[in-house]
The first five atom37 places (N, CA, C, CB, O) and aatype in JSON, in Angstrom:
{
  "aatype": [12, 11, 9, 3, 11, 10, 11, 11, 1, 10, 1, 11, 2, 1, 14, 12, 16, 16, 19, 15, 9, 1, 13, 14, 6, 3, 19, 9, 3, 3, 10, 11, 5, 19, 0, 14, 12, 12, 7, 13, 15, 7, 18, 5, 14, 10, 9, 1, 0, 18, 19, 7, 5, 7, 10, 1, 10, 3, 10, 6, 1, 10, 3, 5, 6, 10, 10, 14, 0, 10, 19, 2, 2, 10, 11, 11, 1, 7, 9, 2, 6, 0, 9, 9, 9, 6, 0, 10, 0, 6, 0, 15, 5, 6, 14, 11, 14, 5],
  "atom_mask": [
    [1, 1, 1, 1, 1],
    [1, 1, 1, 1, 1],
    [1, 1, 1, 1, 1],
    [1, 1, 1, 1, 1],
    [1, 1, 1, 1, 1],
    [1, 1, 1, 1, 1],
    [1, 1, 1, 1, 1],
    [1, 1, 1, 1, 1],
    [1, 1, 1, 1, 1],
    [1, 1, 1, 1, 1],
    [1, 1, 1, 1, 1],
    [1, 1, 1, 1, 1],
    [1, 1, 1, 1, 1],
    [1, 1, 1, 1, 1],
    [1, 1, 1, 1, 1],
    [1, 1, 1, 1, 1],
    [1, 1, 1, 1, 1],
    [1, 1, 1, 1, 1],
    [1, 1, 1, 1, 1],
    [1, 1, 1, 1, 1],
    [1, 1, 1, 1, 1],
    [1, 1, 1, 1, 1],
    [1, 1, 1, 1, 1],
    [1, 1, 1, 1, 1],
    [1, 1, 1, 1, 1],
    [1, 1, 1, 1, 1],
    [1, 1, 1, 1, 1],
    [1, 1, 1, 1, 1],
    [1, 1, 1, 1, 1],
    [1, 1, 1, 1, 1],
    [1, 1, 1, 1, 1],
    [1, 1, 1, 1, 1],
    [1, 1, 1, 1, 1],
    [1, 1, 1, 1, 1],
    [1, 1, 1, 1, 1],
    [1, 1, 1, 1, 1],
    [1, 1, 1, 1, 1],
    [1, 1, 1, 1, 1],
    [1, 1, 1, 0, 1],
    [1, 1, 1, 1, 1],
    [1, 1, 1, 1, 1],
    [1, 1, 1, 0, 1],
    [1, 1, 1, 1, 1],
    [1, 1, 1, 1, 1],
    [1, 1, 1, 1, 1],
    [1, 1, 1, 1, 1],
    [1, 1, 1, 1, 1],
    [1, 1, 1, 1, 1],
    [1, 1, 1, 1, 1],
    [1, 1, 1, 1, 1],
    [1, 1, 1, 1, 1],
    [1, 1, 1, 0, 1],
    [1, 1, 1, 1, 1],
    [1, 1, 1, 0, 1],
    [1, 1, 1, 1, 1],
    [1, 1, 1, 1, 1],
    [1, 1, 1, 1, 1],
    [1, 1, 1, 1, 1],
    [1, 1, 1, 1, 1],
    [1, 1, 1, 1, 1],
    [1, 1, 1, 1, 1],
    [1, 1, 1, 1, 1],
    [1, 1, 1, 1, 1],
    [1, 1, 1, 1, 1],
    [1, 1, 1, 1, 1],
    [1, 1, 1, 1, 1],
    [1, 1, 1, 1, 1],
    [1, 1, 1, 1, 1],
    [1, 1, 1, 1, 1],
    [1, 1, 1, 1, 1],
    [1, 1, 1, 1, 1],
    [1, 1, 1, 1, 1],
    [1, 1, 1, 1, 1],
    [1, 1, 1, 1, 1],
    [1, 1, 1, 1, 1],
    [1, 1, 1, 1, 1],
    [1, 1, 1, 1, 1],
    [1, 1, 1, 0, 1],
    [1, 1, 1, 1, 1],
    [1, 1, 1, 1, 1],
    [1, 1, 1, 1, 1],
    [1, 1, 1, 1, 1],
    [1, 1, 1, 1, 1],
    [1, 1, 1, 1, 1],
    [1, 1, 1, 1, 1],
    [1, 1, 1, 1, 1],
    [1, 1, 1, 1, 1],
    [1, 1, 1, 1, 1],
    [1, 1, 1, 1, 1],
    [1, 1, 1, 1, 1],
    [1, 1, 1, 1, 1],
    [1, 1, 1, 1, 1],
    [1, 1, 1, 1, 1],
    [1, 1, 1, 1, 1],
    [1, 1, 1, 1, 1],
    [1, 1, 1, 1, 1],
    [1, 1, 1, 1, 1],
    [1, 1, 1, 1, 1]
  ],
  "atom_positions": [
    [[0.86, -1.18, 0.0], [0.0, 0.0, 0.0], [0.9, 1.23, 0.0], [-0.97, 0.0, 1.23], [1.9, 1.28, 0.71]],
    [[0.53, 2.2, -0.78], [1.32, 3.42, -0.88], [1.27, 4.18, 0.44], [0.81, 4.3, -2.04], [0.27, 4.13, 1.16]],
    [[2.35, 4.89, 0.74], [2.49, 5.61, 2.0], [1.37, 6.64, 2.19], [3.85, 6.29, 2.07], [0.78, 6.73, 3.26]],
    [[1.08, 7.43, 1.14], [0.04, 8.46, 1.26], [-1.32, 7.85, 1.58], [-0.05, 9.28, -0.04], [-2.07, 8.37, 2.4]],
    [[-1.63, 6.73, 0.91], [-2.91, 6.06, 1.15], [-2.97, 5.52, 2.57], [-3.13, 4.92, 0.13], [-4.01, 5.59, 3.23]],
    [[-1.85, 4.97, 3.03], [-1.79, 4.44, 4.39], [-1.97, 5.55, 5.42], [-0.45, 3.72, 4.63], [-2.68, 5.37, 6.41]],
    [[-1.33, 6.7, 5.18], [-1.47, 7.83, 6.11], [-2.93, 8.28, 6.2], [-0.58, 9.01, 5.66], [-3.43, 8.59, 7.29]],
    [[-3.63, 8.31, 5.06], [-5.04, 8.68, 5.07], [-5.87, 7.67, 5.85], [-5.58, 8.79, 3.63], [-6.78, 8.05, 6.58]],
    [[-5.54, 6.39, 5.71], [-6.29, 5.35, 6.41], [-6.08, 5.41, 7.92], [-5.88, 3.99, 5.9], [-6.95, 4.98, 8.68]],
    [[-4.95, 5.93, 8.36], [-4.64, 5.98, 9.79], [-5.21, 7.21, 10.48], [-3.16, 5.94, 9.99], [-5.2, 7.28, 11.71]],
    [[-5.72, 8.17, 9.72], [-6.31, 9.36, 10.32], [-7.56, 8.97, 11.11], [-6.66, 10.42, 9.24], [-8.39, 8.19, 10.63]],
    [[-7.69, 9.51, 12.3], [-8.84, 9.2, 13.16], [-10.11, 9.94, 12.72], [-8.53, 9.54, 14.61], [-11.21, 9.48, 13.01]],
    [[-9.96, 11.07, 12.04], [-11.11, 11.9, 11.71], [-11.58, 11.73, 10.27], [-10.77, 13.35, 11.97], [-12.08, 12.67, 9.66]],
    [[-11.42, 10.53, 9.71], [-11.87, 10.3, 8.34], [-13.4, 10.4, 8.29], [-11.39, 8.9, 7.83], [-14.08, 10.04, 9.25]],
    [[-13.94, 10.88, 7.18], [-15.4, 10.95, 7.04], [-16.01, 9.55, 7.14], [-15.79, 11.62, 5.7], [-15.45, 8.57, 6.64]],
    [[-17.14, 9.47, 7.78], [-17.82, 8.19, 7.97], [-19.2, 8.26, 7.33], [-17.94, 7.83, 9.48], [-19.76, 9.35, 7.15]],
    [[-19.75, 7.11, 6.99], [-21.11, 7.02, 6.49], [-21.79, 5.86, 7.21], [-21.13, 6.82, 4.95], [-21.13, 4.91, 7.63]],
    [[-23.08, 5.93, 7.34], [-23.84, 4.89, 8.02], [-24.2, 3.79, 7.04], [-25.11, 5.48, 8.67], [-24.63, 4.05, 5.92]],
    [[-24.01, 2.55, 7.47], [-24.34, 1.38, 6.67], [-25.2, 0.47, 7.53], [-23.06, 0.65, 6.17], [-24.93, 0.25, 8.71]],
    [[-26.23, -0.06, 6.93], [-27.09, -1.0, 7.63], [-26.82, -2.4, 7.07], [-28.6, -0.62, 7.49], [-26.92, -2.63, 5.87]],
    [[-26.49, -3.32, 7.97], [-26.2, -4.69, 7.55], [-26.79, -5.64, 8.59], [-24.65, -4.92, 7.38], [-26.75, -5.37, 9.79]],
    [[-27.32, -6.73, 8.12], [-27.95, -7.69, 9.03], [-26.96, -8.81, 9.37], [-29.25, -8.28, 8.4], [-26.3, -9.37, 8.49]],
    [[-26.87, -9.12, 10.67], [-26.05, -10.2, 11.17], [-26.91, -11.11, 12.02], [-24.82, -9.67, 11.97], [-27.88, -10.64, 12.64]],
    [[-26.6, -12.38, 12.08], [-27.3, -13.26, 13.02], [-27.05, -12.78, 14.46], [-26.83, -14.73, 12.85], [-25.97, -12.29, 14.77]],
    [[-28.06, -12.92, 15.31], [-27.95, -12.44, 16.69], [-26.78, -13.06, 17.43], [-29.24, -12.72, 17.45], [-26.11, -12.4, 18.22]],
    [[-26.54, -14.36, 17.18], [-25.44, -15.02, 17.9], [-24.07, -14.45, 17.49], [-25.47, -16.53, 17.65], [-23.14, -14.43, 18.29]],
    [[-23.95, -13.99, 16.25], [-22.7, -13.38, 15.8], [-22.5, -12.06, 16.53], [-22.7, -13.16, 14.27], [-21.39, -11.76, 16.98]],
    [[-23.55, -11.28, 16.65], [-23.46, -10.0, 17.38], [-23.1, -10.26, 18.84], [-24.8, -9.22, 17.28], [-22.27, -9.55, 19.41]],
    [[-23.72, -11.27, 19.44], [-23.4, -11.62, 20.83], [-21.91, -11.97, 20.96], [-24.28, -12.79, 21.31], [-21.25, -11.55, 21.92]],
    [[-21.4, -12.75, 20.0], [-19.98, -13.12, 20.04], [-19.09, -11.9, 19.86], [-19.67, -14.16, 18.96], [-18.08, -11.76, 20.55]],
    [[-19.47, -11.01, 18.93], [-18.69, -9.79, 18.72], [-18.66, -8.93, 19.98], [-19.28, -8.99, 17.55], [-17.62, -8.38, 20.33]],
    [[-19.8, -8.82, 20.66], [-19.87, -8.04, 21.9], [-18.99, -8.65, 22.97], [-21.32, -7.96, 22.4], [-18.41, -7.93, 23.78]],
    [[-18.89, -9.97, 22.98], [-18.05, -10.64, 23.97], [-16.56, -10.47, 23.65], [-18.41, -12.14, 24.04], [-15.74, -10.26, 24.55]],
    [[-16.21, -10.56, 22.38], [-14.81, -10.53, 21.96], [-14.25, -9.1, 21.97], [-14.67, -11.14, 20.58], [-13.08, -8.9, 22.3]],
    [[-15.06, -8.13, 21.61], [-14.59, -6.75, 21.45], [-13.77, -6.24, 22.63], [-15.76, -5.83, 21.22], [-12.65, -5.77, 22.42]],
    [[-14.28, -6.3, 23.88], [-13.47, -5.77, 24.99], [-12.18, -6.56, 25.22], [-14.29, -5.77, 26.26], [-11.18, -6.0, 25.66]],
    [[-12.21, -7.85, 24.92], [-11.01, -8.67, 25.09], [-9.94, -8.3, 24.07], [-11.34, -10.15, 24.98], [-8.75, -8.53, 24.29]],
    [[-10.37, -7.74, 22.94], [-9.44, -7.33, 21.88], [-9.08, -5.85, 22.0], [-10.06, -7.61, 20.51], [-8.34, -5.32, 21.17]],
    [[-9.6, -5.19, 23.04], [-9.26, -3.79, 23.27], [-10.15, -2.8, 22.55], [0.0, 0.0, 0.0], [-9.79, -1.63, 22.43]],
    [[-11.31, -3.24, 22.07], [-12.24, -2.35, 21.38], [-13.32, -1.88, 22.33], [-12.86, -3.06, 20.17], [-13.69, -2.57, 23.28]],
    [[-13.82, -0.67, 22.07], [-14.84, -0.08, 22.94], [-16.21, -0.69, 22.72], [-14.9, 1.41, 22.73], [-17.1, -0.52, 23.56]],
    [[-16.4, -1.38, 21.63], [-17.67, -2.01, 21.32], [-17.54, -2.91, 20.11], [0.0, 0.0, 0.0], [-16.47, -3.03, 19.52]],
    [[-18.66, -3.54, 19.75], [-18.6, -4.5, 18.66], [-18.51, -3.82, 17.28], [-19.81, -5.4, 18.7], [-17.96, -4.42, 16.35]],
    [[-19.02, -2.61, 17.14], [-18.96, -1.94, 15.84], [-17.53, -1.58, 15.44], [-19.81, -0.69, 15.87], [-17.15, -1.79, 14.28]],
    [[-16.71, -1.03, 16.35], [-15.31, -0.81, 15.98], [-14.58, -2.12, 15.62], [-14.57, -0.1, 17.12], [-13.7, -2.14, 14.77]],
    [[-14.96, -3.2, 16.29], [-14.36, -4.5, 15.98], [-14.75, -4.93, 14.57], [-14.79, -5.57, 17.01], [-13.9, -5.43, 13.82]],
    [[-16.0, -4.75, 14.19], [-16.43, -5.08, 12.83], [-15.66, -4.23, 11.82], [-17.97, -4.85, 12.67], [-15.2, -4.75, 10.8]],
    [[-15.5, -2.94, 12.09], [-14.74, -2.07, 11.18], [-13.3, -2.57, 11.05], [-14.76, -0.6, 11.69], [-12.72, -2.54, 9.96]],
    [[-12.72, -3.01, 12.17], [-11.35, -3.52, 12.12], [-11.27, -4.79, 11.27], [-10.83, -3.8, 13.54], [-10.35, -4.95, 10.47]],
    [[-12.24, -5.69, 11.45], [-12.26, -6.92, 10.65], [-12.42, -6.61, 9.17], [-13.4, -7.83, 11.11], [-11.71, -7.18, 8.34]],
    [[-13.32, -5.71, 8.83], [-13.54, -5.35, 7.43], [-12.29, -4.68, 6.86], [-14.77, -4.41, 7.29], [-11.87, -5.01, 5.75]],
    [[-11.7, -3.76, 7.61], [-10.5, -3.08, 7.15], [-9.34, -4.04, 6.92], [0.0, 0.0, 0.0], [-8.61, -3.92, 5.94]],
    [[-9.18, -4.99, 7.83], [-8.1, -5.96, 7.71], [-8.3, -6.82, 6.47], [-8.02, -6.84, 8.97], [-7.35, -7.03, 5.7]],
    [[-9.5, -7.31, 6.27], [-9.77, -8.13, 5.08], [-9.63, -7.34, 3.8], [0.0, 0.0, 0.0], [-9.12, -7.85, 2.81]],
    [[-10.07, -6.09, 3.82], [-9.97, -5.23, 2.65], [-8.52, -4.97, 2.27], [-10.68, -3.91, 2.9], [-8.16, -5.04, 1.1]],
    [[-7.68, -4.67, 3.28], [-6.25, -4.43, 3.0], [-5.59, -5.67, 2.4], [-5.52, -4.01, 4.29], [-4.79, -5.56, 1.48]],
    [[-5.93, -6.86, 2.92], [-5.37, -8.09, 2.37], [-5.8, -8.29, 0.92], [-5.79, -9.29, 3.21], [-4.98, -8.66, 0.07]],
    [[-7.07, -8.06, 0.64], [-7.57, -8.23, -0.73], [-6.97, -7.21, -1.68], [-9.09, -8.13, -0.75], [-6.62, -7.55, -2.81]],
    [[-6.84, -5.95, -1.25], [-6.23, -4.92, -2.1], [-4.78, -5.28, -2.42], [-6.31, -3.54, -1.42], [-4.34, -5.12, -3.55]],
    [[-4.05, -5.75, -1.42], [-2.66, -6.14, -1.63], [-2.58, -7.32, -2.6], [-1.99, -6.49, -0.29], [-1.74, -7.34, -3.49]],
    [[-3.46, -8.29, -2.42], [-3.47, -9.46, -3.3], [-3.78, -9.04, -4.74], [-4.51, -10.49, -2.81], [-3.14, -9.51, -5.67]],
    [[-4.75, -8.15, -4.9], [-5.11, -7.69, -6.25], [-3.97, -6.91, -6.88], [-6.37, -6.83, -6.2], [-3.72, -7.05, -8.07]],
    [[-3.28, -6.09, -6.09], [-2.12, -5.35, -6.6], [-1.04, -6.32, -7.07], [-1.55, -4.41, -5.52], [-0.43, -6.11, -8.12]],
    [[-0.82, -7.38, -6.3], [0.22, -8.34, -6.66], [-0.16, -9.12, -7.92], [0.46, -9.31, -5.5], [0.73, -9.52, -8.68]],
    [[-1.44, -9.34, -8.15], [-1.88, -10.05, -9.36], [-1.85, -9.12, -10.57], [-3.29, -10.62, -9.16], [-1.57, -9.57, -11.68]],
    [[-2.13, -7.85, -10.37], [-2.2, -6.9, -11.48], [-0.81, -6.55, -12.02], [-2.91, -5.63, -11.03], [-0.64, -6.4, -13.23]],
    [[0.15, -6.43, -11.15], [1.49, -6.0, -11.56], [2.13, -6.95, -12.58], [2.38, -5.89, -10.35], [2.61, -6.46, -13.61]],
    [[2.17, -8.25, -12.36], [2.78, -9.13, -13.37], [2.05, -9.06, -14.72], [2.79, -10.58, -12.87], [2.68, -9.12, -15.78]],
    [[0.74, -8.92, -14.69], [-0.01, -8.81, -15.94], [0.36, -7.54, -16.68], [-1.52, -8.85, -15.67], [0.5, -7.54, -17.91]],
    [[0.51, -6.44, -15.95], [0.91, -5.18, -16.55], [2.3, -5.28, -17.18], [0.87, -4.06, -15.51], [2.51, -4.83, -18.31]],
    [[3.23, -5.86, -16.45], [4.6, -6.01, -16.96], [4.6, -6.86, -18.23], [5.52, -6.65, -15.88], [5.26, -6.51, -19.2]],
    [[3.85, -7.96, -18.23], [3.79, -8.81, -19.42], [3.2, -8.06, -20.61], [2.97, -10.06, -19.13], [3.68, -8.2, -21.73]],
    [[2.16, -7.28, -20.38], [1.55, -6.52, -21.46], [2.5, -5.46, -22.01], [0.26, -5.86, -20.98], [2.53, -5.22, -23.21]],
    [[3.27, -4.82, -21.13], [4.25, -3.84, -21.59], [5.33, -4.51, -22.44], [4.88, -3.11, -20.4], [5.75, -3.96, -23.46]],
    [[5.79, -5.69, -22.02], [6.8, -6.42, -22.79], [6.24, -6.8, -24.17], [7.25, -7.69, -22.03], [6.95, -6.69, -25.17]],
    [[5.0, -7.25, -24.22], [4.38, -7.62, -25.5], [4.3, -6.43, -26.44], [2.97, -8.19, -25.26], [4.32, -6.58, -27.66]],
    [[4.21, -5.24, -25.87], [4.11, -4.02, -26.69], [5.49, -3.45, -27.03], [3.27, -2.97, -25.96], [5.6, -2.35, -27.57]],
    [[6.54, -4.21, -26.7], [7.87, -3.81, -27.11], [8.62, -2.9, -26.15], [0.0, 0.0, 0.0], [9.67, -2.36, -26.5]],
    [[8.1, -2.72, -24.94], [8.81, -1.89, -23.96], [9.98, -2.71, -23.41], [7.86, -1.42, -22.79], [9.81, -3.85, -22.98]],
    [[11.14, -2.11, -23.43], [12.36, -2.77, -22.97], [12.23, -3.13, -21.49], [13.59, -1.86, -23.2], [11.75, -2.33, -20.69]],
    [[12.68, -4.34, -21.15], [12.57, -4.82, -19.76], [13.34, -3.93, -18.79], [13.07, -6.25, -19.66], [12.89, -3.73, -17.66]],
    [[14.47, -3.41, -19.2], [15.26, -2.53, -18.33], [14.48, -1.27, -17.99], [16.61, -2.16, -19.01], [14.54, -0.78, -16.86]],
    [[13.74, -0.74, -18.95], [12.93, 0.44, -18.71], [11.8, 0.11, -17.73], [12.35, 1.0, -20.04], [11.48, 0.91, -16.85]],
    [[11.2, -1.06, -17.9], [10.12, -1.48, -16.99], [10.66, -1.6, -15.57], [9.51, -2.82, -17.44], [10.03, -1.13, -14.62]],
    [[11.81, -2.24, -15.42], [12.41, -2.42, -14.09], [12.74, -1.07, -13.46], [13.7, -3.29, -14.18], [12.49, -0.86, -12.27]],
    [[13.28, -0.16, -14.25], [13.61, 1.18, -13.74], [12.34, 1.92, -13.31], [14.36, 1.99, -14.81], [12.32, 2.58, -12.27]],
    [[11.29, 1.82, -14.1], [10.03, 2.49, -13.77], [9.42, 1.9, -12.5], [9.04, 2.38, -14.93], [8.89, 2.64, -11.67]],
    [[9.49, 0.6, -12.35], [8.96, -0.05, -11.14], [9.74, 0.4, -9.91], [9.01, -1.58, -11.28], [9.15, 0.64, -8.86]],
    [[11.05, 0.49, -10.04], [11.88, 0.93, -8.92], [11.53, 2.37, -8.52], [13.39, 0.83, -9.28], [11.41, 2.68, -7.33]],
    [[11.35, 3.23, -9.51], [10.99, 4.62, -9.21], [9.61, 4.7, -8.58], [11.04, 5.47, -10.49], [9.39, 5.48, -7.65]],
    [[8.67, 3.91, -9.08], [7.3, 3.96, -8.57], [7.21, 3.43, -7.15], [6.36, 3.17, -9.48], [6.33, 3.84, -6.39]],
    [[8.11, 2.52, -6.77], [8.02, 1.93, -5.43], [8.72, 2.77, -4.37], [8.61, 0.55, -5.45], [8.58, 2.49, -3.18]],
    [[9.46, 3.79, -4.79], [10.14, 4.65, -3.82], [9.16, 5.62, -3.2], [11.3, 5.41, -4.47], [8.21, 6.05, -3.85]],
    [[9.42, 5.95, -1.94], [8.6, 6.94, -1.25], [8.81, 8.31, -1.9], [8.95, 6.98, 0.28], [9.94, 8.66, -2.22]],
    [[7.73, 9.07, -2.1], [7.92, 10.41, -2.68], [8.81, 11.27, -1.8], [6.56, 11.1, -2.89], [8.72, 11.24, -0.57]],
    [[9.67, 12.04, -2.44], [10.58, 12.91, -1.7], [9.84, 14.19, -1.32], [11.86, 13.23, -2.54], [9.11, 14.76, -2.13]],
    [[10.02, 14.66, -0.06], [9.37, 15.89, 0.35], [9.89, 17.08, -0.46], [9.58, 16.14, 1.85], [11.07, 17.16, -0.79]],
    [[8.99, 17.99, -0.77], [9.38, 19.17, -1.57], [9.61, 20.37, -0.7], [8.32, 19.49, -2.6], [9.94, 21.44, -1.21]]
  ]
}
């Protein structure tokens, strides 16, 4: 995950929206029981943490699958491999402060 995106995700005052989702009652009961043991103030922050964790894993997995396909497509279009490697190295570096 890019540094700027990660910094935005770590901000406490990010805009929120209300979502309504149905869960079985026993799942909610379990979440309420587990939340304080995991250091959460309630079951809703625990759900947000679970969703965020799963989302980050899926985004990372998708990024890892997309990159090889992109590199292969660039090679098929005649882009020199050395140029691709150089571009990837530059893109993976943290932006320098201005």
